[in-house]
C-alpha positions in Angstrom: 7.6 -16.9 54.1 5.2 -17.9 51.3 2.0 -17.2 53.1 -1.2 -15.1 53.0 -0.7 -11.9 54.9 -3.0 -9.1 56.0 -3.5 -6.3 53.5 -1.4 -3.7 55.2 1.6 -5.8 55.9 3.5 -4.4 52.8 3.5 -1.1 54.6 5.5 -2.5 57.5 7.7 -5.2 55.9 10.1 -3.8 53.3 12.4 -6.8 52.9 9.9 -9.1 51.2 8.1 -9.3 47.9 4.3 -9.3 47.7 2.0 -10.2 44.9 -1.8 -10.6 44.5 -2.9 -14.3 44.4 -4.7 -15.5 41.4 -8.2 -17.0 41.8 -6.9 -20.6 42.0 -4.4 -19.8 44.7 -6.8 -18.1 47.1 -8.7 -21.1 48.6 -5.6 -23.1 49.5 -4.0 -20.0 50.9 -7.1 -19.3 53.1 -7.1 -22.9 54.3 -3.4 -22.7 55.2 -3.9 -19.4 57.0 -6.7 -20.8 59.2 -4.5 -23.8 60.1 -1.5 -21.5 60.7 -3.5 -19.3 63.0 -5.1 -22.3 64.8 -1.6 -23.6 65.6 -0.7 -20.1 66.9 -3.7 -20.4 69.3 -2.3 -23.7 70.4 1.1 -22.2 71.1 -0.1 -19.0 72.7 1.8 -18.2 75.9 -0.3 -15.5 77.5 -4.0 -14.5 77.7 -3.2 -11.4 75.6 -1.4 -13.5 73.0 -4.3 -16.0 73.0 -6.9 -13.3 72.3 -4.7 -11.9 69.6 -4.4 -15.3 67.9 -8.1 -16.1 68.3 -8.8 -12.8 66.6 -6.5 -13.9 63.7 -8.4 -17.2 63.4 -11.7 -15.2 63.3 -10.3 -12.8 60.6 -9.1 -15.8 58.5 -12.5 -17.5 58.9 -14.3 -14.3 57.9 -12.1 -13.9 54.8 -12.8 -17.5 53.9 -16.6 -17.0 54.3 -16.5 -13.8 52.2 -14.5 -15.5 49.5 -16.9 -18.5 49.3 -19.9 -16.2 49.5 -21.1 -17.8 52.7 -23.0 -15.5 55.1 -22.4 -15.6 58.8 -26.1 -16.4 59.1 -25.6 -19.5 56.9 -22.6 -20.6 59.0 -24.4 -20.0 62.3 -27.4 -22.1 61.1 -25.1 -25.0 60.6 -23.4 -24.3 63.9 -26.8 -24.3 65.7 -28.1 -27.4 63.7 -25.0 -29.4 64.7 -25.3 -28.1 68.3 -28.9 -29.3 68.4 -28.0 -32.7 67.0 -24.6 -33.4 68.6 -24.3 -30.8 71.3 -21.4 -28.4 71.7 -18.2 -28.4 73.7 -19.5 -26.8 76.9 -19.2 -30.0 79.0 -15.5 -30.5 78.0 -15.9 -34.2 77.4 -12.8 -36.0 76.3 -13.1 -39.3 74.4 -10.4 -41.9 75.1 -9.7 -45.0 73.2 -11.0 -48.0 75.0 
């Protein structure tokens, strides 16, 4: 396995070892968790599964923000600034190599 798991997983999984990460291990583990969950969004096979995986991405992102001491307000300011400057993804434009 070797991955970051939710806090209550040790209550359900009895055939694995668990340990608390040291400070230097947390940031890479959070980055890997967000990538892992984003890949699961990509591979979702139903609407219910998609929502579940999006929730996992959100939970991983929230843990990352909390660890780094970044408030949701700070993040949303950057989101809105980028949106004002570059737009968002609402027009579903796809750039192709010319």
